[in-house]
Each structure stands twice: as structure tokens, then as C-alpha cells.
KOLVODO-862619 format. One record per residue (C-alpha): residue in three letters; x, z, y. Coordinates in steps of 0.5 Angstrom, whole numbers, plus 500, padded with zeros to 3 digits. Each point is the difference from the previous one (the first is absolute). Layout:
BEGIN
ALAXZY...
This chain:
BEGIN
ASN659659350THR501507497THR495505499HIS502504507GLN500493504ARG493498497ARG497507502VAL503498507LEU497494500TRP493502498GLU501506506LEU502494505LEU494496497ALA495506501ALA502501507ALA499493502SER493500496SER498506504ILE502496507TYR496494498LYS494502497ALA495494503PRO501493502LEU502499507ILE494496502GLY493501496ALA496495497ASN495501505VAL504498506ASP499492501MET506497500SER501494504ALA506496503GLU498503507MET500507499ASN506504502VAL503502493LYS505505503ASP494504504VAL495500494ILE506503495LYS501506505LYS493501501SER498500493ALA506503496PRO499507499PRO505505503MET504504496LYS498508500SER506503499ALA508497498VAL502498493PHE506503497TRP505497495LYS506503498GLY500504507VAL499494504SER494500504PHE496494502ASP494501505ASN495497504LYS505497505ASP503497495TRP494497497GLY498498507LEU507495500ILE497497493LEU494499503ASP503496506ILE504496495VAL495498496GLY495498505ALA506496504ALA501497493ALA493498499GLU500497507CYS506496499MET497497494LYS493499503GLN504496506ARG504496494PHE494498496ASN494502504VAL497504495VAL500508500MET504502494ILE503507500PRO506502495HIS497502494HIS500507496VAL506499496GLN504498506ILE498506504ILE501505495THR507497498VAL502501508LEU497507500MET504502494PHE507497504ALA497503506ILE500507498ARG507500497ALA502497507CYS497506504GLY506504496VAL505496504ALA499502507GLY501508499SER505505497GLY495501495PRO500500492THR506496497GLN497500493LEU497493501PRO501494496LYS506496504THR497493497MET492498499LEU499494496ALA493496499ARG499494496VAL495496504GLY497494496THR502493503GLY495497505GLU497508501GLY502500508LYS507503499SER502497506LEU494503504ILE502507497ILE507500502ALA498498507MET495506501LEU505505497ALA505497505ALA495501505PHE499507498VAL507502500ALA501497507LYS494504502LYS503506498GLY506499504LEU505498494ARG503493499ALA498495494HIS505495498VAL496495495ILE505496495ASN499494496ASP505497497GLN497493501ARG501498508VAL494495500LEU495506497THR503505505LYS499495506ARG493498497ASP498507499PHE502502507ASP497494504THR493502496ASN500507502LYS503499507PRO493500503LEU499507497PHE506503503GLU498497506THR493503500LEU503507499GLY505500505LEU506500495LYS506496502ALA502497494SER505494498SER503496494ASP507499503GLU505504496THR504502506HIS494505502LEU502504494LYS504505505ASN495499506LYS496506500GLU495497505TYR498496494ALA495504496ILE499495494VAL506495498TYR498495494CYS507497497SER504500493GLY503505496ASP507496502ASP498501507VAL500508499GLU507499496GLU503497506VAL498505505CYS502505496LEU507496499GLU500500508ALA500507501LEU505501494THR505495503GLU499503507GLY501507498THR492502502SER498502493ALA498507501ALA496498506TYR496495497GLU498504494GLU498505504GLU495495504LEU497498493LYS498507499LYS494498505ALA499493496ILE496498494LEU502494496ILE494495497VAL502496495ASP496494498GLU502497493VAL504506498ASP502497493GLY504495503MET504504505ILE501506495PHE502497494ASP502493500LYS506501505GLY503505497PRO503507503ALA505497505SER501494505LEU507497501LYS501499508GLU505495502PHE503499506ALA504494503ASP508500501ARG502495506GLU507499497PHE498499493SER495495502GLU505496503TRP504500494VAL494498496ASN499494505THR507498500TRP500500492LEU493496499GLU503495505GLN506499495LEU495500494THR496495503GLU505495502LYS506501495GLY496503494LYS505506500ILE502506505GLN507499503ARG504505503ASP506500505TYR506505500ASP497505504ASP494500495PHE505502495ARG504505503SER493504502PHE496498494GLY497507497GLU495502496SER494499505GLN502493501ALA501499493THR493503498ILE496496506GLN504493498LYS497501493GLU493501503ILE500494504GLN503496495GLU495502495ALA494499505PHE502493501GLN500499493GLU494503499SER496496506PHE501494495LYS496503495LYS494503504LYS493496499PRO496499506ASP493503499LYS503504495ASP505504503TYR499499507SER495496504GLU500496507ARG495503504GLY499499508ARG507497501ASP504505496LEU502502493TYR497506497TYR502504493LEU494500495ASP499507496GLU501499493THR494504498THR494498505GLY503493503ALA499503507ALA505498506ARG504506501GLU502500508ASP505506498VAL504497495ASN505495502PRO506500495LEU506496501TRP498494496LEU494499504GLN504501506VAL505494498LEU494496499LYS497501507SER507498502GLN500494497LYS493498502PHE499503507GLU507501502GLN499507500LYS506505501LEU501505494SER500507501TYR503505495ARG497506499TYR501506496VAL497506498LYS502506504ALA494505499VAL495502494MET493502502CYS496504495ARG493497501LEU497507497GLN504504505CYS498495506PHE492501498MET501507499ASN502502507TYR493499502SER495506500CYS496497494ILE499493497PHE493497499GLY500494495LEU494495498THR501495495GLY497496495SER503503494LEU504507499GLY504497494GLN500503493ALA502507498ALA508499501GLU499498507LYS495505502ASN504506497TYR506497505LEU495500506MET498507498GLN508503499TYR503496506TYR495499505ASP496507498ALA494495500ILE493501497THR496494499TRP493498499GLU495494499VAL495498505PRO494498496TYR497493502PHE495500505LEU495496496ASP501505494THR497506504CYS494496502ARG493500496ASN498493496ASP494502497ALA500493496GLU506502496LYS497503494GLY500499493PRO506500495LEU507500501GLN503493502GLN507498501GLY502501507ASP495506501MET502506504VAL500506496MET501508500ILE504503495THR495506497GLY505502494GLU507499497ASP498497493GLY504494498ASP505497496ALA505504497ALA506496503GLY498502507ALA497507499ARG506503505GLN499495505ARG492502500LYS501507502GLY498502507THR496493501LYS493503499GLY497499507SER504494502LEU497493502GLY502493497ARG499493498LEU498498493VAL505495498GLU497499492MET496502495LYS502500493GLY495503495ASN499508502LEU506499505CYS500499507ARG507498504VAL500503507ASP504498506LEU501507503GLY504497506ASP507496501SER498497493LYS501506496GLU495498494LEU498505495ASN495500494PHE494505500ASN494500496GLN493497503THR497507500SER506503505VAL498494505ALA494500504LYS498494504CYS501501508VAL496496505SER505495503ILE500493504LYS507499500LYS502495495ALA507498497PRO503493501LYS498496494GLU506497496LEU498492498VAL505498495ASP504503494ASP507502503ALA504498494PRO507497502LEU500492500ASN505495498GLY505500506PRO500499507GLU496493500ALA495502496GLN499506504GLU500496507GLU495495496ALA495506499VAL500503507VAL499493503LYS494499495LEU497506501ALA501500508SER497493500SER494502497LYS498506504CYS502498507PRO494496501GLU496507499VAL505505502PRO506501504VAL506501495LEU506504501VAL506498496LEU506505499VAL507497498LYS507503500ASP504497505ALA500495506GLU502494496THR494501495VAL495501506LYS502493502ARG500496494VAL494503497ALA496499507ASN503492500SER497500493LEU493503502ARG500494506GLN501495495ALA495502495LEU495502506GLY500493503PRO500498507ALA495505503TYR505506499SER507495500GLU498498507ASP498506503PRO506504501GLU496507499GLY496497494VAL506503495ILE503506504GLU508502499LEU500507502LEU507502502HIS502505505ASN504497506PRO503506503ARG501496506ASN492499501PRO497506496GLY493499503GLN500493496PHE499504493VAL494504503THR497494502LEU501496494VAL497506496ASP494500504LYS499493499SER501500493THR493502498GLU497495505PRO496494497LEU504493501ALA499497506GLY497492501GLY499496494ASP493499496LYS495505501GLU501503493LYS504507502ARG507501497PHE505506501ARG507500502VAL505502494THR506504503VAL507501496THR504506502THR505505497ALA500507499GLU500501508GLY493497500GLY498504494ARG500507504GLY496503505HIS497494503ASP492499501TYR498494497ARG493501503VAL494497497VAL494499504ASP496495497PRO495503495GLY500494496ILE507501498ASP498507497ASP494496496ARG506495497GLY504506498GLY504502506LEU507498502LEU504497495LEU507503499ILE505497495LEU507503498THR506497497TRP503506498VAL499508499PRO505504504TRP503506497SER497505505GLU493502498ARG500502508GLU501493502TRP495497495ILE494504502GLN502497507PHE500493498LEU493501496GLY498504507ARG500493503THR493498497GLY494504499ARG501504506GLN494505502ASP493498498HIS503493498ALA500496494GLY507499497GLN503495495PHE508499497ALA504497495VAL507501497PHE504494498LEU507502497ASN506496498GLY501501493LYS508498501ASP500505506GLU506505499GLN495506502VAL495498495GLN505498494SER503507501VAL493504499ILE497495495LYS503504494ASP497507503ARG493497500ARG495504496GLN494498496GLY494497504GLU504502507LYS500495506MET506498502THR499502507LYS499507497THR507500496ILE504498506LEU497505504ARG501505495LYS507498499GLY501500508ASP498508500ASP505501495ARG506497504ASN498503506ALA500507496ALA507499498LYS502498507LEU497506503LYS504505494GLY506499504VAL497501507GLY502507501THR507498500ASP499494505ILE496504505ALA506506500LYS505494501ALA496497506LYS499507503LEU507501500MET502494503HIS495500505LYS503507502LEU507497500SER498494504THR498505505HIS507503500TYR504493500TRP496498506ASN501506504ALA507499499HIS500492501LYS496501506GLN506505503GLU505494498LEU503505495THR500495495ASP505494499LYS499493496ASN503503494GLN495506500ASP494495501TRP503496495LEU500506495TRP493502502LYS497492499LYS503501493LEU497507498CYS493497503GLU500494495SER503504494TYR496507501THR495498495SER505500494LEU503507502GLU498507498LEU498504506THR507504500ALA504494500ILE496497506HIS502506504THR507500498ASN500493502PHE497501507LEU505506501GLU506494500ILE496497506LEU498507504ASP504506497ASP496505504VAL493499498GLN497506496ILE494498495GLU495505498GLU501502492SER492498499ASP502493503LEU504499494LYS495502494GLU496494497GLN493501500THR496499493PHE494496500GLU494503496ILE493501500LYS498506504LYS497506497ASP494504502PRO502506504PRO499507497PRO493503501GLN500506506GLN497505495SER505505497ALA496499494ALA497494496PRO493500502ALA494499495GLY500493498LYS507498500GLU503498493ALA507501498GLY502493502GLY499502507LYS494495501TYR493503502ALA494499496PRO493502500THR498506496LYS495506500ALA504504504CYS502494505PRO494495500LEU500493503LYS497501507SER500493502MET497497506ALA497493502GLU500497507LEU493498501THR499494505CYS492500502GLN498492499ARG496501506CYS503503506GLY507501497LEU501507500VAL505503496ASN499507496PHE503503494ALA497502493ASN503503494TRP501494494ALA504498495PRO500492498ASP497502493GLN494503503ALA494497502LEU500497507PRO498506505LYS494499504VAL501503507SER495499506CYS504498506GLN500506505GLN499495506CYS494495498GLY498503493ALA502493496THR504501493THR507500500ILE505496496VAL507501497SER506497504SER506504497PHE501506495VAL505506502PRO503504494VAL501507502TYR501506495ALA498507501SER507502501THR501496505LEU494500504
């Protein structure tokens, strides 16, 4: 974030902190399963004495009452589910408050200078789903609509089913049916990003885009795992439509190819043979030939009496992708007729999302610098990191010298010469100590941004949250056979002690590794159908996936008295978002759930998700990486491996470089996607009125398929050959440059004291550092503020409420010129 955006965030955090000053239920309240948590919270929580303002937005006691109702309902639902009184913790409540204050700026005709998009990094296992549900409930209680999206439909359904009792308790009409996105009766709808696009497409093809966009001014988009939806899918989606006449052609030609090995044409075919027929004939011939080359469980998979395309990156079954070669296979196996579909609309995902009044996102990782800049520039986003709850708790046992894995606060910016520039502005940040070498401490400051600091610039924090422990060196092994042998050996040795989760690249490898494990583990596992679980998504039975995830950490049933645990083998689809819940304390004593990875993704965002399957919340975790030294990915980066660098870090570092290079041209891609989105509206307005003929439809198909290779002006010129009366604004034909946002100029007419020539603020005599420490009482939880900087001794301030000594929970740098 820029200096301006950081200031906006500090002001927002200060507003939230001024509302939530003390625990909703004090330590003196007797907590029992029989208590009515909702009533106790309403009686115990102090009311707001006056409204809080942020950027012209008012959050008053009525809004605070809604939060208390929602938190109370959430606690009651958790009590009903687990028979234990559990209140959403402080970190969750403050996060909800920050988003809720922004939501209060939607309803009225108030300020417009508010961030369009707010994104928070929430660690895996930190209760992100509950934060989202409480936030959606607040949005709905404010009379707005909340659309909650996650690109994994299994997770979408799971989260909705989990939080449905909360919405029912609050009297809110909610649904996980995407057809309810346009139904105003449903205040909350859980769906996917593709569903949002489809509704936008429906409005476009029906000529109701303007009315639809007006409705979304009273709706908020809440994105779960924003990284996958904003970065990985690209700025545009090509929307295909079936053509009855063309479908008849391809089915006739496929029948001829199957029976005679070639396409035969009669006299009428020769007489009418044109460009469209020649193109489609070539496509079906290529698809027919390609179908013989595709491998089951590698390129496609049969699940639930149907065939599904397998994503090249994640190995997940894709219901939305149905290429012609896959239809050929379906025709041969299930005697299904082919449906010839071609692109007749280009949707800009950015445009679809930005139609909402604002976007709230919660994600396990915000990505690296290039990705964050992308979010800032195109989504008008501000981003922040939510601390782990346990890192905000006291643990008096954690004292003594610095050790690897400790939570630390950066108290200075001294370190090695190479990282001097990157260390600027890190003072006051929280991080985790990765490694100590001599006087240098390598600290992970979040999203694996690692910097070297002098020991004198690092102070140990009280912390309970521990990072997962790596069991083996990640040096590449000599081929796939050696890799698989290592996986089976470690999993076999560990499953008598802890549950084991193995992540492999594709469905074919899932089945092969699972069979090897059954052979190695013997009858106790081979005779139990769920001793070794093959965890693959079946679109025909999505609930089965969640059921198997729940079973994966349970001990093996039957057999001798010695406890054994299941081994689960899955692809990337099982490595994101799913909660492999550990409840046996003995598992923690033996190191926690073991995660075995057989490859490292290019995306660090995905890597963080994978690691988040173990060591969740206060549980122990352990992992191992076994790489295939002959794998193309490993071979491509091994020459760039730095001395002493782990192979995992090399792959992630090169992945960051690849992603940054890909984002360099994103400005042009977005400009083209936006233009084609607008042209799609014009085409469908004409097509809906039957003002286009077959030739115009075919020219539009060609433009939709080739626009990425054309300049913006050429796209416009080609479209005028289809519809010559369409006017396009000059701004739509200008390419956008992707660049890092600069801080806005200061509002003062003259440079204030303390501002250097370079434009950065620095403390001076005339402009001293007037920093603040947020002080949370260790006894009653009351929050106060005091002047303090990290290089000073910790302040000793008595609590205004109970007299106890407070502790520092955050550091807020403010210079005199910005007070």
C-alpha cells in the first residue's frame, strides 16, 4: 500500500478499535453450555456513547447493535454444534468491524472517496469462513445484498451449509443456488465467480445490462480466496453458445469419421461449401484425431458416469470446460450427441466484479509486489494482513533467547547491505524468525517476504502459533520411481502415529500412489476401502469429497488394538480450503498431521494454501517435500539455485519472476477485454432484435477468437465490418500501462517540516515521530493508546478500567506533519 493508503487503513483500524474496547463477555462471567450467549453479550457489551466516523462514513450504536446480534447468533450456533460456549475471537470481530464500517458507506448518497476494494490476508485455519458469514449477515441487515463467491463449488456448498443456521437464526433469507443472484428476496447468495459472470452475461444478452448494473449498486461482492479469482483466470472469459445447424454438421461428420475414417461430401455439400463449413470440418477432424492422444486421469477423468476435463495446473475436474475432443470421447463411450459451441461474447471479469458497490476479499495470501500493485491499480484496492489470533495472545512461558520459528517485532531497520532498500518502512512489523546466521536474523514478514535484520533490530514477541516443521531436505530425487518410493516409505512409517495427507499432480498419480501404499501397508489398509483414501472431486456427488475430508483424520477402524491413521492421496483440489480437522491431542504430541508434497507450485499463493492444511490454529504441523529431479519444472530452475538455498525457495522465487513478467502486459489485456465486453453488448443488442445474419455471426465468432492478437484500433475496425453504426469512445481505444501506484501529493501548499527532497517523511527536530502503541489490558481487555516507538522501552500504563498493566499489541507510526 502507498503512504496514503496506509494512513487510510490506520484510521480505519483506529475507528474499529475505538468501537471494540473490551471483551464482549468479561472474565467474571461464568461460561456454561446452558447459558444464553446472545443475551449475555447484549447485556455485557458496552454501548457506543457516540458515532464513530471514518472518511465521512458514520458507524453508530445501531450498527454496533447489529454486530452484537450477529456475534451472539454465531456463538449460539457454535454452542449448538459443539456443545461448548465459543465466542468469535477478537481478531475476527475487529476484521468484521473494519469491513462493516466501509459497508456503511454504501447505502446513502455520502462520500465517494472510499476504497472500492478492501482485501485482507487471513491465515489458513483462522476462521475465515465465519468472518465472511458474519460480514455477509451485517451487509444483509443493512438492507444490502451480499454475494459470497468461491471458485471451488465444493467449498462454496460446504461453507453455506455450515453457516446456514446463523442466517436462519438472524431471520435472513440465504441461498447457495446461483439462480437467486438476481432475486432480491435473497439477501445472501453463496456462489462462484463463474456464476457472477453468467448472470452478467445473461443481462448482456437480454439487453438489460444497464438495469442490472444499477441493481448492483446496492450489493457487495465478498470474495473468498481472492487470489485465484483475480489473478489466475485472466482478465477475460470467452462465452460459448450452441448452434443447432453447426451441431448437425459435426454429428454427421463424426459418424463418417468413426465408420469410414474420413468425411464424405455429396454434391450439395460441394455446391454450398463455404468458409464456415471448411473451418468446422477441420475442427472436428482435429478433435477426432486428438481424442486418441488424450490419456484418462491425465487429461480427463470418468467420474459419476460422465467424463470431465482435468485442469492442467490443479488436476481438478472442470465442469465448465467441454472441448470438442472431450465431446468426441463422450459420444464414443456414452453415445452422447455433440453440441457445437462457439464464442459469441467476451466478458471482462474485472468489469463484472467492479459493477458491485464495493468488493471485500479475504484470502490466505495477497501475493507478491507485482500482484498487489495489480490489485491497487485495477481494483482500487487497499490491503492488510490480519494477525494470527494466537499471536495476539499472551504466553508467559515464551521467554529467553531468539529461536527459529519465534514471532518477532522489527525494532530497527539495520541488516545486510543487499536488503537495505526493502527494509525501509518495516519498523514495527510483526514477522516470524526463519533462520539465524551469526548476527543476522532472516525474518518472514508475511507472504514469504524474507529479509535479513541485525539481531539488535529484532525483538522476541509472546506467541503460541507455530509454523509447521519440515522433516526432510527437499533436494531433488533421481526420477519418479525414487520420488514415489520416498513418499510411500515416509507415509508408511508415520501413519501409525498421525494422519497423512499426500498431494500429487494428477488423478493418474493419485491412483498409482494409493495402490503402492496399500501394498506397503498390508491387509489392515488394503481391506478397508477407506484405509487409503483417493480424494478426487466427483461433480455428480460433491458432498462425498467433504465427507472423505472429515474421515481422513480419523483413526483406522477395526484391526488390532494399536491405533493407526488413514492416509489420504489427493491433487491440488484437496490442498486448498479444506479443513483436515485434528481433535486427538496425541496427534499434536507426535508432531501433528503430516503433509507430503510431490511438487512445488509456481504460485506462492498456492504454496501457502498447501502448507495451511497442517499446523492449523493451535495444532502442531509437519511436512515433507519430495521432488522429482527429472521433472521439467525442477530442471528449468536448478541452474538458478543460489548457494545454500532450498529447492522450494528457488522454485517459488522463479515463480514470482514468471508472474511479474506475465503481469507486465496485463494493462493491454484488460483494455482489450473491456473493449470486447462493450462490443459484446452492442452485438447482442442487434442479435436480440434479429438484425444480424449468419455471415455477421461468423465474423463476430472470428473476432472473439482472434482479438487478443489485434491492436485496440484493429478490434474496433473489424467490428465495424460487422455492425457499422456502433460508436466507441476514444478512451476505450487507449491501452493501459501497468505500473506501481505513486503516493498522492500532500495537501499542504508548502512542504511540511520533516519532508525530505525525495518526498518521504522522516522524523526530524521540527517534525518528530509521534507514534502510538495500541495497549490491550491483559486482565480485562480494554484497549488504550500511548505514545511509543519500537526503539523505546515498553510503556508501563495502568488500565483505566481495572488498574492492571497493559501490553503492546500494535505500533502506529505517525509524524507530526500528518497528525
